Structure formats: C-alpha cells, structure tokens
VOMIVO-139050 format. One record per atom (N, C-alpha, C, O, CB): residue in one letter; z, x, y. Coordinates in steps of 0.001 Angstrom, whole numbers, padded with zeros to 6 digits, always signed. Glycine has a CB too. Layout:
AZXY/...
END
This chain:
M-006054-041357+161096/M-005839-041543+159626/M-004426-042847+159922/M-004263-043874+159263/M-005331-039696+158642/Y-003420-042274+161322/Y-002525-043743+161917/Y-003660-044583+163049/Y-004388-044096+163915/Y-000725-043139+163052/D-003519-045576+162759/D-003635-046999+163534/D-002059-047343+164702/D-001015-046726+164912/D-003741-048412+162012/K-002800-048963+165340/K-001981-049242+165878/K-000880-049884+164672/K+000279-049532+164456/K-002508-049972+166964/N-001893-051209+163819/N-000789-051292+162191/N+000003-050686+161836/N+000982-051257+161357/N-001182-051143+161029/D-000037-049046+161907/D+000860-047991+161816/D+002044-047931+162292/D+003169-047901+161795/D+000433-047112+162203/L+001568-047916+163478/L+002783-047805+164182/L+004036-049251+164402/L+005254-049409+164496/L+002187-047319+165569/D+002198-050431+164394/D+003360-051559+164528/D+004610-051755+162657/D+005649-052403+162529/D+002098-053460+164927/A+004136-051210+161983/A+004903-051429+160806/A+006103-050713+160633/A+007020-051286+160044/A+004177-051194+159759/A+006342-048966+161253/A+007125-048089+161495/A+008147-048951+162469/A+009339-048908+162166/A+006397-046825+162023/R+007648-049939+163924/R+008252-050192+164622/R+009486-051137+163223/R+010692-051023+163004/R+007336-050818+165925/Q+008670-051781+162744/Q+009527-053582+162614/Q+010190-052935+161149/Q+010990-053657+160554/Q+008069-055636+162311/A+009837-051476+160523/A+010727-051246+159517/A+012017-050504+159692/A+012880-050333+158831/A+010076-050668+158639/A+012025-049951+161345/A+013563-049198+162220/A+014119-050601+162951/A+015264-050485+163390/A+013100-047641+163823/K+013585-051708+163120/K+013982-053152+163388/K+015209-053472+162479/K+016428-053436+162647/K+012731-054201+163074/K+013955-053970+160915/K+015062-054372+159982/K+016233-052786+159572/K+017390-053128+159329/K+014100-055086+158375/A+016035-051622+159520/A+017141-050873+159279/A+018078-051394+159926/A+019163-051561+159370/A+017053-049617+159537/L+017815-051885+161648/L+018753-051250+162687/L+019978-052688+162626/L+021154-052714+162988/L+017774-050886+164550/L+018799-054165+161797/L+019719-055584+161634/L+020602-055035+160322/L+021787-055347+160197/L+018627-057306+161227/L+019924-054213+159388/L+021126-053934+158136/L+022073-053234+158982/L+023011-053898+159424/L+020648-052871+156631/M+022024-052505+159160/M+023415-051779+160213/M+024425-052793+160443/M+025458-053110+159853/M+022939-051252+161936/L+023786-053233+161537/L+024713-054355+162296/L+024907-055663+161768/L+025701-056186+162550/L+024210-054657+163594/L+024649-056406+160957/L+024724-057657+160717/L+025556-057427+159821/L+025897-058608+159892/L+023632-058415+160448/P+026274-056990+158965/P+027005-056779+158153/P+028598-056098+158556/P+029646-056205+157920/P+026186-056102+157381/A+028401-055565+159510/A+029629-054618+160859/A+030028-056138+161714/A+031155-056616+161844/A+028443-052960+162472/I+028632-056734+162266/I+029250-057892+163258/I+031104-058731+162740/I+032135-059032+163342/I+027762-059354+163154/P+030432-058812+160873/P+031783-059404+160708/P+032863-058073+160363/P+034039-058323+160627/P+031718-060627+159381/L+032733-057437+160104/L+034146-055822+159965/L+034706-055662+161187/L+035786-055094+161343/L+033485-053940+159619/L+034136-056061+161959/L+034693-055721+163029/L+035054-056926+163876/L+035781-056720+164849/L+033895-054827+163642/G+034540-058433+163570/G+035980-058680+164158/G+036913-059441+163077/G+037935-060106+163251/G+035877-059637+165582/A+036457-059229+162317/A+038255-059061+160830/A+038525-058079+161986/A+038829-058386+163138/A+038166-058053+158357/T+038366-056884+161494/T+039152-055712+162415/T+040216-056148+163505/T+041426-055927+163449/T+038045-054882+163273/V+039778-056571+164146/V+039693-057490+165423/V+040464-058332+165545/V+041057-058186+166614/V+038667-058136+165629/F+040892-059423+164845/F+041809-059994+163762/F+042887-059794+163772/F+043804-060213+164479/F+041625-059739+162675/S+042814-058853+162640/S+044181-058305+162491/S+044358-057698+163499/S+044940-058301+164401/S+044488-057503+161435/F+044048-056680+163668/F+044804-055869+165012/F+045601-057036+165906/F+046540-056694+166626/F+043467-055008+166183/V+045250-058190+165835/V+045470-059225+166588/V+046490-059390+166094/V+047323-059158+166969/V+044672-060234+166690/I+046975-059659+165194/I+047893-060318+164238/I+048846-059236+163495/I+049954-059417+162989/I+047012-061144+163152/R+048330-058453+163556/R+049771-057065+163945/R+049773-056642+161695/R+050760-056305+161040/R+052503-058394+165030/V+048837-056781+161354/V+049265-056407+160320/V+048320-054615+159896/V+047526-054424+158975/V+049032-057838+159309/K+048687-053839+160695/K+048204-052591+160195/K+047863-051960+159568/K+047484-050949+160159/K+048387-052147+160180/W+047647-051877+157867/W+047297-052036+156391/W+045981-052215+156788/W+045097-051374+156949/W+048001-053241+155424/L+045961-053676+156955/L+045055-054103+156918/L+043033-053735+158542/L+041803-053747+158561/L+046028-055445+156717/T+044399-053474+159533/T+043450-052589+160417/T+042540-051930+159823/T+041350-052207+159671/T+044049-051645+161134/I+043366-050701+159362/I+042681-049309+158871/I+041749-049676+157961/I+040617-050061+158255/I+043639-048224+158181/L+042185-049571+156864/L+041257-050853+156130/L+040270-050972+156552/L+039336-050270+156166/L+041631-052168+156158/L+040086-052237+157829/L+038880-052867+157311/L+038573-051768+158657/L+037549-051176+158319/L+038523-054859+157173/S+039052-051194+160153/S+038753-050547+160797/S+037420-049023+159712/S+036233-048705+159649/S+040285-050313+161513/S+038200-048796+159375/S+037502-047231+157862/S+036413-048001+157418/S+035415-047310+157218/S+038779-046705+155935/L+036236-049494+157144/L+034726-049357+155991/L+033873-050266+156835/L+032839-050816+156456/L+034873-050102+154012/T+034475-050368+158123/T+033232-050520+159295/T+032745-049495+159540/T+031528-049313+159594/T+033512-051007+160613/G+033779-048475+159772/G+032568-046891+160449/G+032150-046288+159347/G+031748-045201+159762/G+033361-045374+161469/C+031968-046321+158011/C+032088-046020+156694/C+030365-046520+156763/C+029321-045867+156737/C+033458-046896+155641/W+030748-048443+156890/W+029239-049640+156655/W+028532-048383+157801/W+028148-047359+157237/W+029393-052105+157500/I+028346-048442+159446/I+027408-048028+160218/I+027153-046862+159992/I+026022-046639+160425/I+027590-048186+161354/I+027689-045779+159443/I+027784-043965+159450/I+026558-043604+158045/I+025618-042816+157932/I+029987-043203+158897/F+027252-044760+157048/F+026028-044505+156444/F+025002-045198+156296/F+024514-044779+155246/F+026153-044240+155534/I+024239-046155+156762/I+023972-047247+156856/I+023236-046011+157843/I+023137-044909+157304/I+024913-048648+157036/Y+022881-046110+158821/Y+022779-045063+159964/Y+021639-043865+159352/Y+020488-043450+159487/Y+024508-044321+160320/Q+022925-043670+158578/Q+022592-042305+158385/Q+021070-041810+157263/Q+020160-040986+157353/Q+024062-041749+157767/M+021509-042899+156222/M+020156-043285+155020/M+019420-044195+155402/M+019237-044649+154272/M+020508-043828+153579/V+018831-044861+156045/V+018430-045766+156440/V+017919-046252+157674/V+017017-047055+157914/V+019018-046186+156154/Y+018459-045790+158192/Y+017763-046161+159961/Y+016990-044951+160618/Y+015847-045086+161055/Y+019175-046496+161268/V+017899-043392+160674/V+017210-042601+160922/V+016346-041852+160182/V+015899-040786+160606/V+017735-042135+161366/P+015978-042453+158770/P+014697-042108+158050/P+013424-043621+158866/P+012217-043437+158711/P+015128-042237+155814/K+013713-044423+159338/K+012850-045307+159611/K+012791-045066+160983/K+012079-045875+161577/K+013137-046620+159177/K+013271-044280+161615/K+012972-043718+163734/K+012611-042539+163590/K+012207-042138+164682/K+014500-043567+165102/A+012535-041715+162778/A+011860-040558+162519/A+010426-040794+161796/A+009571-039911+161862/A+012775-039704+161704/Y+010227-041798+161225/Y+008937-041625+160650/Y+007902-042175+161969/Y+006920-041661+162504/Y+008815-042567+159094/R+008899-043927+162274/R+007681-044007+163643/R+007917-043160+164869/R+007373-043615+165875/R+007596-045568+164349/E+008388-042378+164983/E+008524-040925+166077/E+007214-040039+165264/E+006386-039354+165864/E+010562-039807+165958/H+007244-040164+164362/H+006679-039297+163647/H+004974-039563+163790/H+004053-038754+163899/H+007319-039418+162213/I+004983-041222+163733/I+003508-041876+163534/I+003088-041820+165588/I+001959-042201+165899/I+003673-044091+162519/Q+003729-041508+166355/Q+003789-041820+167529/Q+003227-040371+168176/Q+002381-040091+169025/Q+005235-042373+167896/S+004070-039664+167395/S+003344-037755+167519/S+002305-037746+167444/S+001490-037563+168348/S+003577-036568+166479/A+002017-038059+165708/A+000615-038212+165703/A-000776-039573+165983/A-001871-039986+165602/A+000599-037796+164560/M+000328-039762+166920/M-001100-040781+167868/M-001151-040042+169275/M-002127-040053+170025/M-000639-042902+168292/G-000002-039429+169500/G-000177-038540+170524/G-001093-037343+171767/G-001799-036418+171365/G+000291-038262+170081/S-000991-037478+172414/S-002309-036283+173266/S-002400-035098+173042/S-003488-034556+173232/S-002263-036026+174719/S-001019-034161+172457/S-000806-033067+172302/S-001373-032632+170581/S-000498-032330+169769/S+000678-032946+172729/Q-002817-032633+170152/Q-003345-032592+169479/Q-004221-031211+169384/Q-004915-030762+170297/Q-003710-033630+169552/K-004028-030580+167968/K-005381-029737+167849/K-005805-029492+166512/K-005244-029558+165419/K-005281-028364+168490/E-007813-028962+167187/E-008076-029238+165845/E-008570-027541+165116/E-008871-026543+165771/E-009403-030587+165815/C-008530-027638+163994/C-008566-026454+163282/C-009849-026926+162297/C-010078-028095+161988/C-007017-026038+162515/D-010562-025859+161912/D-011432-025990+160478/D-011194-025091+159660/D-010824-024001+160095/D-012869-025938+160544/G-011335-025292+158304/G-011138-024264+157131/G-011167-024591+155948/G-011097-025692+155403/G-010078-023658+157124/H-011289-023425+155510/H-011252-024584+154082/H-010632-024494+153573/H-010016-023441+153732/H-011985-024786+153125/Y-009956-025740+152088/Y-008790-026394+151540/Y-008309-025160+149925/Y-009018-024922+148946/Y-009399-028376+151080/L-007321-024790+150143/L-006951-023809+149497/L-006422-024500+147869/L-006908-024292+146757/L-005836-023031+150461/R-004574-025881+148509/R-004349-026691+147468/R-003060-026662+148113/R-002464-025903+148877/R-004631-026299+145915/M-002799-027974+147422/M-001581-028926+148149/M-000919-028532+146945/M-001414-028211+145865/M-001748-030814+148565/E+001069-028654+147532/E+001760-028612+146240/E+001945-029954+146356/E+001840-030761+147280/E+003060-027676+145988/N+002361-030031+144766/N+002790-031550+143926/N+003835-032405+144153/N+003886-033580+143790/N+003088-031382+142616/T+005029-031532+145022/T+006326-032125+145463/T+006418-033037+147045/T+006258-032519+148150/T+007327-030798+145516/P+006567-033770+146910/P+007071-033716+148825/P+007928-032965+149344/P+008360-032049+148645/P+007715-034895+149439/V+008246-033068+150221/V+008873-031483+150807/V+009481-032844+152222/V+008823-033854+152470/V+007128-029538+151433/E+010877-032471+152963/E+011313-033253+153364/E+011044-031998+155290/E+011568-030905+155503/E+012876-033823+152354/R+010131-032756+156201/R+010462-032264+157359/R+010808-033310+158076/R+010462-034446+157751/R+009552-031514+157930/N+011621-033022+159270/N+012296-034159+160452/N+012470-035293+159891/N+012001-036305+160413/N+011432-034532+161757/N+013162-035344+158747/N+013730-037249+158479/N+012310-037375+157442/N+012331-038274+156602/N+013688-038827+160507/V+011332-036647+157502/V+009732-037567+156820/V+009537-036508+155802/V+009836-035314+155780/V+007962-037791+158076/M+008742-037572+154677/M+008667-036729+153661/M+007074-036209+153742/M+006233-036821+154401/M+009139-037479+152279/F+006816-035147+153074/F+004951-034373+153389/F+005063-034383+151931/F+005740-035025+151129/F+004487-032364+154396/Y+003932-033204+151826/Y+003209-032976+150974/Y+002473-031223+152065/Y+001986-031170+153195/Y+002182-034620+150540/A+002630-030550+151446/A+002442-029248+152067/A+001275-028492+151266/A+001322-028234+150063/A+003848-028407+152051/F+000253-028190+152110/F-001016-027979+151631/F-001495-027164+152919/F-001422-027380+154129/F-001865-029386+151207/Y-002088-025993+152027/Y-003247-024524+152462/Y-003991-024779+153376/Y-004198-025985+153514/Y-004351-023981+151405/L-004556-024036+154165/L-006074-024432+154537/L-005647-022775+155374/L-004631-022291+155875/L-006616-026386+155662/N-007539-022187+155082/N-008146-020960+155127/N-008604-021071+156247/N-009431-021970+156399/N-009046-020587+154180/V-008337-020432+157131/V-009440-020785+158494/V-010309-019847+158858/V-010980-019963+159883/V-008776-021036+159854/G-010402-018667+157942/G-010843-016961+158507/G-012000-017318+157104/G-012726-018266+156804/G-009191-015056+158344/E-011581-015605+156342/E-012686-015312+155608/E-011541-015649+153804/E-010777-014866+153240/E-013480-013313+156145/K-011836-016759+153510/K-011671-017304+152274/K-010737-016112+151572/K-009567-016428+151786/K-013164-017654+151539/Q-010786-015115+150969/Q-010230-013944+150514/Q-009055-013701+151141/Q-008069-013562+150417/Q-011041-012895+150641/D-008924-013619+152309/D-007776-013530+153595/D-006735-014570+153596/D-006817-015749+153939/D-008467-013698+155073/P-005437-013690+153006/P-004364-014656+152722/P-003506-014989+154391/P-002824-015840+154962/P-003224-013839+151383/E-004117-013671+154592/E-003167-013919+156429/E-003820-015134+156987/E-003261-016035+157612/E-003495-012393+157938/D-004850-015055+156733/D-005853-016840+157505/D-005045-018040+156615/D-005065-019123+157199/D-008324-017049+156885/D-004543-018045+155686/D-004071-019885+155506/D-002904-019767+156352/D-002106-019041+156944/D-003540-020639+153664/R-003353-021093+155999/R-002768-022367+157497/R-001917-023486+156526/R-002351-024273+155685/R-004592-023559+158624/L-000481-023218+157010/L+000748-023985+156029/L+000832-025574+157355/L+001165-025566+158540/L+002901-022565+155856/F+000251-027034+156230/F-000189-027865+157212/F+000754-029040+156216/F+000956-028898+155010/F-002103-027985+157550/Y+001278-030270+157115/Y+001624-031093+156213/Y+000973-032160+156585/Y+000497-032352+157703/Y+002910-031250+156026/Y+000910-033376+155026/Y-000139-034220+154792/Y+001377-035104+154846/Y+002390-034661+154304/Y-001406-034047+153344/D+001335-036604+155695/D+002433-037789+154997/D+002202-037972+153760/D+001110-038029+153195/D+002403-039247+155545/A+003531-038094+153213/A+003325-038660+151434/A+003527-040080+151484/A+003718-040533+150355/A+004587-038010+150160/Q+003551-040911+152365/Q+003306-042736+152918/Q+001948-042645+152498/Q+001540-043391+151608/Q+003483-043324+154916/K+001020-041599+153182/K-000115-042146+152786/K-001008-041479+151630/K-000808-040319+151271/K-000798-042259+153912/P-001957-042251+151099/P-002517-041672+150083/P-003522-040141+149954/P-004374-039440+150499/P-003155-042723+149735/I-002845-040276+149056/I-003761-038165+148792/I-004937-038371+148749/I-005551-039102+147971/I-003562-037014+147108/P-005525-037393+150039/P-007067-037500+149580/P-007575-036540+148496/P-006922-035651+147950/P-007993-037242+150799/D-009202-036967+148223/D-009440-035853+146816/D-009803-034618+146792/D-010422-033970+145949/D-010376-036182+145965/W-009409-034379+147691/W-010120-032897+148173/W-009970-031613+146825/W-009038-031302+146083/W-009081-032234+149838/K-011055-031230+146946/K-011128-029644+145773/K-011252-028703+146592/K-011952-028906+147585/K-012502-029371+144588/S-010560-027312+146392/S-010342-026168+146357/S-011628-025393+146932/S-012475-025071+146099/S-009922-025891+145069/G-011845-025075+148236/G-013412-024988+148474/G-013411-025430+149594/G-013177-024833+150645/G-014421-025722+147600/D-013691-026575+149412/D-013873-027712+150411/D-013334-027343+152182/D-012398-026847+152810/D-012880-029059+149704/M-014709-028005+152377/M-014820-027701+154355/M-013813-029151+154653/M-014004-030341+154404/M-017152-027923+155403/L-012049-027994+155660/L-012062-030099+156559/L-012419-029567+157706/L-012900-028469+157988/L-010190-031404+156892/H-012065-030663+158457/H-011651-030310+159973/H-010168-030924+160598/H-010021-031984+161206/H-012889-030936+160949/I-009551-030323+160391/I-008117-031088+161038/I-007494-031104+162011/I-007149-030102+162637/I-007211-030934+160615/V-007197-032494+162355/V-006206-032500+163892/V-004529-032964+163774/V-003798-033892+163428/V-006965-033822+165090/S-004527-032306+164040/S-002678-032389+163941/S-002111-032231+165307/S-002590-032298+166439/S-001877-031016+162948/Y-001252-032062+164951/Y+000784-031912+166393/Y+001187-030845+165111/Y+000603-030643+164046/Y+002730-034263+166675/D+002230-030353+165583/D+002391-029002+165390/D+001830-028376+163487/D+000975-027552+163163/D+004213-028815+165809/K+002672-029135+162723/K+001419-028899+161877/K+001419-029988+160597/K+001798-029655+159474/K+001421-027242+161293/F+001039-031053+160857/F+001353-032244+161141/F+000335-032970+160711/F-000272-033191+161759/F+001663-032439+162373/V-000279-033511+159820/V-001439-033885+160008/V-002010-035104+160890/V-001709-036222+160472/V-001730-033971+158939/S-002582-035055+161738/S-003065-036680+162807/S-004681-037559+162168/S-005294-038625+162211/S-003617-035942+165043/A-004713-036235+161635/A-006290-037007+160662/A-006628-035220+160275/A-006040-034140+160331/A-008191-038247+162114/Y-008241-035892+159783/Y-008579-035081+158742/Y-010181-035500+158696/Y-010412-036624+159142/Y-007630-035356+157336/N-011307-034749+158220/N-012700-034841+158191/N-012737-033806+157022/N-011859-032977+156781/N-013551-034504+159649/T-014153-034036+156191/T-014581-033891+155074/T-015810-033306+155655/T-016744-034033+155993/T-014590-035071+154169/L-015849-031966+155790/L-017507-031492+156200/L-018037-031534+155158/L-017366-031689+154138/L-017885-030066+156810/S-019136-031431+155129/S-020567-031522+154479/S-021069-030364+154825/S-020778-029799+155879/S-021530-032677+154916/G-022017-029830+153798/G-023140-028363+154033/G-023450-028031+155563/G-023100-027092+156278/G-024874-028670+153291/A-024298-029241+155811/A-024430-029160+157297/A-024046-028865+158684/A-024655-028443+159667/A-024523-029712+157431/E-022407-029354+158358/E-021383-029988+159628/E-021327-028964+159613/E-021645-028567+160733/E-020081-030952+159727/Q-020909-027523+158467/Q-019502-026319+158606/Q-020000-025925+159656/Q-021151-026233+159964/Q-019139-024948+157447/P-019175-025113+160462/P-019320-023782+160841/P-019611-022820+160618/P-019355-022338+159515/P-018860-023463+161033/A-020376-022025+161725/A-020772-020770+161491/A-019684-019771+161575/A-018656-019742+162251/A-021783-020468+162338/P-020388-018644+160366/P-018344-018031+160203/P-018675-017229+161659/P-019707-017462+162288/P-017600-016413+158251/A-017710-016306+162083/A-016985-016084+163009/A-017821-014253+162727/A-018256-013901+161630/A-015097-016615+162806/V-017854-013408+163940/V-018777-012662+163846/V-017807-011517+164244/V-018220-010360+164329/V-020061-013018+164614/
END
C-alpha cells in the first residue's frame, strides 16, 4: 500500500510546510530586532507577537499534520507488523483523526461471523483510494497498531480453514 514514493512525497510536503512557516517569519523576526534596536516599544511588541502567532499557527495547522503523516508512512513501512485474516464487516463514512492523520475506521471479524466479540477495529488511510470491499469479503490485513499497512482480498481458495 505504501512505497518509497509515498515516503518521499510525505517528506517533501513536510519540508514545504516548514518553509511556509519559516520564510515569512524571518523578515518578521528581522523587523522585530530592528524595532528593538531603534527602541520603538509598541512596534517591537506588535512584531514579536505577530511572529510568534505566525510560527505557532503554521506549525500546528500545517507542519504537524504533514510530519504526522510522514511518521505514519515510516511506521507502516517499518518492521513491527501484525498480520490478521478476517471477514470485512463495514467501513465508516466519515474519516476520523488519529495521531494527527485522517483515517476511515473499518471492522474486521476474525472469528465466527456472528460473534461481535471477534470484531476488530482497523484504520485505513483517508488519503488512499477506498477499496471496493463488500461485507463478508475475506481480507488479509497487515497492520501496525490498528493502522493498515497493506491488505489483500483473499479468494475462496486462499481462505484459511476455520479454527477448531
């Protein structure tokens, strides 16, 4: 589901967000220092407040989500993966935010189809195309934590035998 191109794109997006934060802040910071040197108190206060607000706003609203998505892809491509087979139940219509990244929640039943105790919650990346899964499809999910790293739809011949 993820490859090196996804990781490179996420790194580039994080760098662009960092530049968006820093490039306007540098002239503001320079103007703040200049106003401090010429001792215009009200201008120093105004410019330092604007600089601080700009940096905090862009950092939280732009950079943090890009950085979180980059970290998500790095974790998805990492080595601590779990594998699970089960029957697809349903996917929520609206994305949810987990760890500053948007996901669609979906449910997979890993045991008896009618037993709700065997339902598992997973999160599918909202930036990826939504798969055309139908209720009851047998899926092989590779995940870290509850976040899907990769998946395969299993055909009837590939479905594992039920546990005894």
